[in-house]
ROVEX-371718 format. One line per field, with one value per residue (C-alpha): residue number from 1; x, y, z; residue in three letters. Coordinates in Angstrom, 1 decimal. Example, Ala and Ser with C-alpha at 12.3 -4.5 7.8 and 13.67 -1.06 7.14 Angstrom:
# ROVEX-371718
nr = 1:2 $
east = 12.3:13.7 $
north = -4.5:-1.1 $
up = 7.8:7.1 $
rest = Ala:Ser $
END
This chain:
# ROVEX-371718
nr = 1:2:3:4:5:6:7:8:9:10:11:12:13:14:15:16:17:18:19:20:21:22:23:24:25:26:27:28:29:30:31:32:33:34:35:36:37:38:39:40:41:42:43:44:45:46:47:48:49:50:51:52:53:54:55:56:57:58:59:60:61:62:63:64:65:66:67:68:69:70:71:72:73:74:75:76:77:78:79:80:81:82:83:84:85:86:87:88:89:90:91:92:93:94:95:96:97:98:99:100:101:102:103:104:105:106:107:108:109:110:111:112:113:114:115:116:117:118:119:120:121:122:123:124:125:126:127:128:129:130:131:132:133:134:135:136:137:138:139:140:141:142:143:144:145:146:147:148:149:150:151:152:153:154:155:156:157:158:159:160:161:162:163:164:165:166:167:168:169:170:171:172:173:174:175:176:177:178:179:180:181:182:183:184:185:186:187:188:189:190:191:192:193:194:195:196:197:198:199:200:201:202:203:204:205:206:207:208:209:210:211:212:213:214:215:216:217:218:219:220:221:222:223:224:225:226:227:228:229:230:231:232:233:234:235:236:237:238:239:240:241:242:243:244:245:246:247:248:249:250:251:252:253:254:255:256:257:258:259:260:261:262:263:264:265:266:267:268:269:270:271:272:273:274:275:276:277:278:279:280:281:282:283:284:285:286:287:288:289:290:291:292:293:294:295:296:297:298:299:300:301:302:303:304:305:306:307:308:309:310:311:312:313:314:315:316:317:318:319:320:321:322:323:324:325:326:327:328:329:330:331:332:333:334:335:336:337:338:339:340:341:342:343:344:345:346:347:348:349:350:351:352:353:354:355:356:357:358:359:360:361:362:363:364:365:366:367:368:369:370:371:372:373:374:375:376:377:378:379:380:381:382:383:384:385:386:387:388:389:390:391:392:393:394:395:396:397:398 $
east = -0.6:1.2:2.6:-0.3:1.7:4.6:3.3:1.8:4.3:6.2:9.7:11.6:10.4:10.8:14.7:15.0:13.6:16.3:18.5:17.7:17.6:14.2:12.4:9.5:8.4:9.7:7.1:4.7:4.6:4.1:1.6:-0.6:0.4:-1.3:-4.3:-4.8:-4.6:-7.2:-9.8:-10.0:-13.8:-15.1:-18.8:-21.1:-23.9:-26.6:-29.8:-32.2:-36.1:-38.1:-38.4:-35.4:-33.2:-31.2:-31.2:-31.0:-27.6:-26.7:-27.0:-25.6:-22.1:-22.1:-22.5:-25.3:-28.4:-32.0:-33.2:-29.8:-31.1:-28.3:-29.8:-31.2:-35.2:-36.2:-39.8:-41.9:-42.5:-40.4:-38.7:-36.1:-38.0:-34.6:-30.9:-29.7:-26.1:-24.8:-21.5:-19.8:-19.8:-16.3:-15.2:-16.8:-15.2:-17.0:-20.6:-23.0:-25.8:-29.4:-30.7:-34.3:-35.8:-35.1:-38.2:-40.8:-42.8:-40.0:-37.1:-38.3:-35.5:-34.6:-33.1:-32.0:-28.4:-29.2:-31.2:-29.4:-26.2:-24.2:-20.9:-20.1:-20.1:-17.1:-19.1:-22.5:-24.4:-27.1:-29.3:-32.4:-34.2:-35.2:-34.3:-33.0:-35.4:-35.3:-34.9:-31.5:-30.3:-30.7:-29.0:-26.1:-26.0:-26.1:-23.2:-21.3:-21.4:-20.3:-16.9:-18.2:-18.1:-21.3:-21.6:-24.9:-26.0:-28.6:-30.3:-32.4:-30.2:-31.1:-34.6:-34.4:-32.5:-34.9:-37.8:-35.4:-34.4:-38.4:-39.5:-36.6:-36.4:-32.8:-31.7:-28.2:-26.7:-24.2:-26.9:-29.3:-26.8:-25.1:-28.9:-29.8:-27.0:-27.1:-30.5:-29.7:-26.5:-28.9:-31.5:-29.1:-27.1:-30.8:-30.6:-27.7:-24.8:-21.8:-20.2:-22.2:-21.1:-23.5:-23.0:-25.7:-25.6:-27.5:-27.8:-28.4:-25.4:-22.5:-20.3:-21.8:-22.7:-20.8:-20.1:-16.3:-15.6:-17.8:-15.5:-12.2:-13.7:-14.2:-11.1:-9.0:-11.2:-10.7:-7.7:-4.9:-5.8:-9.4:-8.8:-7.5:-10.8:-12.7:-11.3:-11.0:-14.8:-15.5:-17.3:-15.5:-16.8:-14.3:-10.8:-8.8:-10.3:-9.0:-5.8:-5.5:-6.8:-3.7:-1.4:-2.7:-2.3:0.8:2.1:1.8:4.0:7.0:6.0:4.9:8.0:9.4:7.5:8.5:12.1:11.9:10.3:13.0:15.4:14.2:16.5:13.4:13.4:10.3:9.0:9.5:7.7:4.8:3.9:4.8:2.4:-0.6:0.5:-0.1:-3.2:-4.6:-3.3:-4.9:-7.9:-7.7:-6.8:-10.1:-12.1:-10.9:-11.2:-14.5:-13.4:-14.5:-17.7:-20.1:-19.3:-19.0:-22.5:-23.8:-22.0:-23.3:-26.5:-26.9:-25.2:-27.2:-24.7:-24.1:-21.2:-19.5:-19.2:-17.0:-15.3:-14.4:-12.4:-10.2:-6.8:-5.5:-6.1:-6.4:-9.6:-13.3:-11.8:-11.2:-7.8:-6.0:-2.4:-2.0:-3.6:-0.6:1.4:0.5:1.1:4.5:5.5:4.9:7.4:10.9:12.6:9.9:10.8:14.5:14.6:11.8:14.8:17.6:15.7:15.8:19.7:21.2:20.4:22.6:25.6:27.2:27.4:25.8:22.7:20.3:20.6:20.7:17.7:16.2:17.1:15.6:12.3:12.0:12.5:10.5:7.2:7.8:7.8:5.0:2.8:4.0:2.9:-0.5:-1.7:-0.9:-3.0:-5.8:-5.5:-5.6:-8.4:-10.7:-9.9:-11.0:-14.0:-15.0:-14.8:-16.8:-19.9:-20.0:-20.0:-16.5:-13.9:-11.5:-8.6:-10.4 $
north = 0.0:3.5:5.3:8.0:10.3:11.1:13.3:16.1:15.6:19.0:17.4:20.8:22.5:19.5:19.1:23.1:22.6:19.8:21.6:24.4:21.6:22.0:18.6:19.7:21.5:19.2:16.8:18.8:19.0:15.4:14.9:18.0:16.2:12.9:14.5:16.3:12.8:11.6:13.9:14.6:14.5:12.8:13.2:10.0:10.6:7.8:8.2:6.6:6.2:6.2:2.7:1.3:0.5:3.6:4.3:1.0:1.0:3.5:2.3:-1.1:0.4:2.7:-0.7:0.7:-1.0:0.2:0.3:2.6:6.3:7.5:5.3:6.5:6.0:3.2:1.8:0.8:4.4:7.4:8.2:10.8:13.8:15.8:16.0:14.1:13.5:10.9:10.8:7.8:6.6:6.2:8.6:12.0:13.0:10.4:11.6:9.6:11.8:10.0:12.0:11.8:9.8:11.3:12.2:12.8:15.9:18.3:16.8:16.5:14.7:17.8:20.1:16.7:17.8:21.5:20.9:18.2:20.5:18.3:20.0:18.7:14.7:12.9:10.3:8.9:5.4:5.3:2.4:0.4:-2.9:-4.1:-2.5:1.1:3.0:6.3:9.0:6.9:7.3:10.7:11.3:8.6:10.8:14.2:13.5:12.1:15.5:17.2:14.9:13.1:9.3:7.1:3.5:1.5:-0.6:-3.5:-3.3:-6.5:-9.2:-11.3:-11.0:-12.4:-15.3:-16.4:-16.1:-17.4:-20.7:-21.3:-21.3:-23.1:-27.2:-27.0:-23.4:-22.0:-19.1:-18.1:-18.7:-16.7:-14.2:-13.9:-13.3:-10.4:-8.8:-9.1:-8.3:-4.4:-4.3:-5.1:-2.4:0.4:-0.7:0.0:3.3:4.8:3.0:1.2:-1.1:-0.3:-2.0:-3.0:-4.6:-6.9:-6.2:-7.2:-4.2:-7.1:-9.4:-7.0:-10.0:-11.6:-10.9:-8.1:-5.6:-6.3:-5.8:-2.2:-1.6:-2.1:-0.4:2.7:2.7:2.1:4.8:7.3:10.6:8.7:11.2:9.9:6.8:6.3:7.5:5.3:2.2:3.3:3.9:0.8:-2.0:-5.1:-7.5:-9.7:-10.7:-8.7:-5.3:-6.2:-6.7:-3.4:-1.6:-2.9:-2.2:1.2:2.0:0.1:2.9:5.3:3.4:5.1:8.9:8.1:6.7:9.9:11.9:9.4:10.2:13.5:14.1:11.7:14.7:16.9:16.6:16.0:12.7:11.3:13.4:10.6:8.2:9.7:11.2:7.9:6.4:8.8:8.2:4.4:4.6:7.4:5.0:1.7:3.2:4.4:0.7:-0.4:1.3:0.7:-3.0:-3.1:-4.5:-2.0:-2.8:-0.7:-1.8:-5.9:-5.4:-4.6:-7.2:-9.6:-8.3:-8.2:-12.0:-13.4:-14.7:-13.8:-11.2:-13.6:-15.9:-13.1:-12.5:-15.7:-15.9:-12.7:-13.4:-9.7:-7.9:-4.9:-6.2:-5.2:-3.3:0.0:1.4:3.2:4.0:1.7:-1.4:-0.7:-0.4:-3.8:-5.8:-3.9:-5.2:-8.8:-8.2:-8.3:-6.9:-3.8:-3.3:-3.4:-0.3:1.9:1.1:1.6:4.9:6.7:5.2:6.5:10.0:10.0:9.3:12.6:14.1:11.0:10.2:12.4:10.7:7.4:8.0:9.6:6.0:3.5:5.8:5.2:1.9:0.9:2.8:1.1:-1.8:-1.5:-0.4:-3.4:-5.5:-4.1:-3.5:-7.2:-8.4:-6.4:-7.1:-11.3:-10.7:-8.8:-11.8:-14.1:-11.7:-12.1:-15.4:-16.3:-13.8:-15.3:-18.7:-19.6:-22.3:-21.1:-22.7:-21.2 $
up = 0.4:-1.1:2.5:2.4:4.9:2.9:0.2:2.1:5.6:5.7:5.5:5.1:7.7:9.6:8.6:9.4:13.3:13.5:12.4:14.6:17.8:17.7:18.5:20.1:17.2:14.8:16.8:16.4:13.1:12.6:15.0:13.5:10.5:11.8:12.9:9.7:8.0:10.5:9.4:6.0:5.1:2.5:1.8:0.1:-1.7:-1.3:-3.9:-5.9:-6.1:-2.9:-1.3:-3.0:0.3:0.8:4.2:5.4:3.1:4.8:8.4:7.4:5.7:9.3:11.2:12.9:13.2:12.3:16.1:17.2:17.6:15.5:12.7:9.0:9.3:7.4:6.0:3.2:2.0:1.6:4.6:3.9:2.3:3.5:2.8:5.9:6.6:8.5:10.1:10.4:14.3:15.0:12.1:12.1:8.7:7.1:5.8:4.5:2.6:2.8:-0.3:-1.5:-3.8:-7.1:-8.9:-6.1:-5.5:-3.8:-5.6:-9.8:-11.2:-13.4:-10.6:-8.4:-8.1:-7.7:-4.8:-3.1:-3.4:-6.2:-5.4:-1.7:-2.2:-3.6:-5.6:-5.8:-5.4:-6.9:-5.2:-6.7:-5.4:-8.8:-11.7:-12.6:-14.2:-16.0:-13.5:-12.2:-15.7:-15.8:-12.7:-13.7:-16.7:-15.2:-12.8:-15.8:-17.1:-14.5:-14.0:-10.7:-10.1:-9.5:-8.8:-9.4:-6.3:-6.6:-3.3:-1.4:-3.5:0.1:-1.0:-4.4:-3.5:-1.3:-3.3:-6.3:-3.7:-2.6:-6.6:-8.4:-8.1:-9.2:-7.2:-8.3:-7.0:-8.8:-11.9:-10.1:-9.2:-13.1:-14.1:-11.9:-12.6:-16.8:-16.8:-14.6:-16.8:-20.2:-19.0:-18.5:-21.7:-23.4:-21.8:-23.3:-20.9:-22.9:-20.4:-17.0:-13.7:-10.8:-7.6:-6.0:-2.0:0.9:3.5:5.6:4.8:3.8:3.4:0.7:-2.7:-4.4:-1.5:-1.3:-5.2:-4.4:-1.7:-3.6:-6.6:-4.4:-2.8:-6.3:-8.0:-5.2:-5.0:-3.0:0.1:0.2:0.6:4.0:5.1:3.3:4.2:8.3:7.6:6.1:8.4:9.2:6.6:5.3:6.0:3.7:5.0:8.3:6.7:4.9:7.9:9.8:6.7:6.7:10.7:10.5:8.0:10.7:13.7:12.0:12.4:16.0:16.8:16.1:17.6:20.7:20.3:19.5:22.8:24.4:23.6:25.9:28.9:31.7:33.5:32.7:30.4:27.5:29.4:30.6:26.6:25.6:27.6:26.5:22.9:23.4:24.8:22.5:19.5:21.0:21.4:17.5:17.5:19.2:17.7:13.9:14.2:15.9:19.6:21.7:23.8:21.9:18.2:19.6:21.0:17.8:15.8:18.4:17.8:14.1:13.6:16.2:18.4:22.4:23.2:25.5:22.2:20.6:23.8:24.3:20.8:21.9:23.4:23.7:27.1:24.9:23.1:25.0:27.7:28.9:27.8:30.9:31.3:33.7:31.4:28.7:31.9:32.5:29.4:28.3:31.8:29.9:27.8:28.9:26.1:26.1:30.1:29.4:26.6:28.6:31.6:28.9:27.9:31.1:31.9:28.7:29.9:32.3:29.5:29.0:25.6:24.1:26.5:24.4:21.1:22.6:24.7:21.9:19.8:22.9:22.6:19.1:18.9:22.3:20.8:17.5:18.7:21.3:18.7:15.8:19.2:19.7:16.0:15.6:18.8:18.2:14.3:15.7:17.4:14.5:12.3:15.1:15.7:12.1:11.9:14.8:13.7:10.6:12.1:9.1:9.5:11.2:9.1:5.7 $
rest = Met:Asp:Asp:Pro:Phe:Val:Ser:His:Leu:Pro:Ile:Asp:Glu:Ile:Lys:Glu:Ala:Leu:Gln:Asn:Gln:Asp:Ser:Ala:Thr:Ala:Ala:Ala:Met:Ile:Gln:Asn:His:Leu:Asp:Lys:Gln:Asn:Asn:Ile:Pro:Leu:Asn:Ile:Gly:Ile:Thr:Gly:Glu:Ser:Gly:Ser:Gly:Lys:Ser:Thr:Phe:Val:Asn:Ala:Ile:Arg:Gly:Ile:Asp:Ser:Arg:Asp:Glu:Arg:Ala:Ala:Leu:Thr:Gly:Cys:Val:Glu:Thr:Thr:Thr:Val:Val:Thr:Pro:Tyr:Pro:His:Pro:Asn:Tyr:Pro:Asn:Val:Thr:Phe:Trp:Asp:Leu:Pro:Gly:Ile:Gly:Thr:Met:Asn:Phe:Pro:Ala:Asp:Lys:Tyr:Leu:Gln:Glu:Val:Gly:Phe:Glu:Lys:Tyr:Asp:Phe:Phe:Ile:Ile:Ile:Ser:Ala:Asp:Arg:Phe:Arg:Glu:Asn:Asp:Val:Lys:Leu:Ala:Lys:Glu:Ile:Gln:Lys:Met:Glu:Lys:Met:Phe:Tyr:Phe:Val:Arg:Ser:Lys:Ile:Asp:His:Asn:Val:Arg:Asp:Glu:Glu:Arg:Ser:Gln:Arg:Asp:Phe:Asn:Leu:Lys:Val:Thr:Leu:Asp:Gly:Ile:Arg:Gln:Asn:Cys:Val:Glu:Gly:Leu:Gln:Lys:Gln:Gly:Phe:Lys:Ala:Pro:Gln:Val:Phe:Leu:Val:Ser:Ser:Phe:Glu:Leu:His:Met:Tyr:Asp:Phe:His:Gln:Leu:Glu:Glu:Thr:Leu:Glu:Arg:Glu:Leu:Pro:Ala:His:Lys:Lys:Asn:Ala:Leu:Leu:Met:Ala:Met:Pro:Asn:Ile:Ser:Arg:Gly:Ile:Ile:Asp:Lys:Lys:Lys:Glu:Ala:Leu:His:Thr:Lys:Ile:Lys:Tyr:Leu:Ala:Phe:Val:Ser:Ala:Phe:Ile:Ala:Ser:Ala:Pro:Val:Pro:Gly:Leu:Ser:Ile:Ala:Ala:Asp:Leu:Ser:Met:Leu:Val:Ser:Thr:Val:Val:Glu:Tyr:Gln:Val:Thr:Phe:Gly:Leu:Asp:Asn:Lys:Ser:Leu:Gln:Ser:Leu:Ala:Asp:Ser:Ala:Asn:Val:Ser:Phe:Asn:Asp:Leu:Arg:Ala:Val:Met:Lys:Ser:Pro:Leu:Ser:Ala:Thr:Lys:Ile:Thr:Thr:Glu:Leu:Ile:Val:Lys:Val:Leu:Ser:Leu:Ser:Val:Ser:Glu:Ala:Ala:Leu:Ile:Ala:Ala:Glu:Glu:Gly:Ser:Arg:Met:Ile:Pro:Val:Phe:Gly:Ile:Pro:Val:Ala:Met:Thr:Phe:Ser:Phe:Leu:Ser:Thr:Tyr:Arg:Ala:Leu:Ser:Thr:Phe:Leu:Asn:Met:Leu:Ala:Asp:Asp:Ala:Gln:Ser:Val:Phe:Thr:Arg:Ala:Leu:Gly:Leu:Asp:Thr:Ser:Val $
END
């Protein structure tokens, strides 16, 4: 994966600060850059005709049950009457906009993009529950003219599969899905699209059908600086997504380790350790939330997967999962590693060495932070894979 942080990192300013022996400023620059990367805005417009399942999709992609107070309203009739933003519960910089159905009285097709504020969206997802109709095509063509991306999503596939399974003597899932997809593609081709791509999705079973391909397509076609925002907000519906999240989080570790090293250059006993512990706590909280291993996310997963919370907890091995992350807990986990404890002790002890003490302390600080965060990330990523496997009832050997 390309490193999303290097391209905009103020390298020259950091070098200048270090040449002026101003390590605190260098550390602040890196931390400020990381904070900005974590808050890059991503606005996604979810649109289509009324009753197509837009609101249900918005809830599903945010990992929220329809009964949650933060959920978009769902129902058999048009429930979205105004443009409504739904920030991701853990990544508020990512907003899913539930747009009113195109062609409704208040949002006629010919004025739709103007009425919903076209400019604010990075891309659109056009949803249909059966076939894509004239209004969907009009909207797609207008989006195309304005040089923004859009994606056709055929929703409620689980309903179609169940209906076909009941009615066909020799039911074949692949044949059924290929038929639905081809029907949608041919319908769009008749209306002027040469090679449309249609993603088959069930909002209640995101791990099945084409949602993974949709996620990969969005990630591939987004500008580089937006990709990380999308990835972090994606639900953990495949081992591949968990692995990509782990890789993205790992790219940040060396920068956090540099921050730790620069702080260690200050000749103040105990300052570096205190700062490192604070950084470790906040970063592990980020890991926990990203992998859905906080208690709230786990309970939501248990409810949607129809498994018990305790069943999910039973497959987790890390002491950092499904618990409140505190300084005391981090110290306890670090103390279990002899090598990590030795690095921390060496950092403080090296400060007593004349001339070379501070550079040596900085090196130890970098190494201890890098190793600790790498270990914590591996532990939590492994637990995320185990929880995913248990929630879906998959064979752990797959």
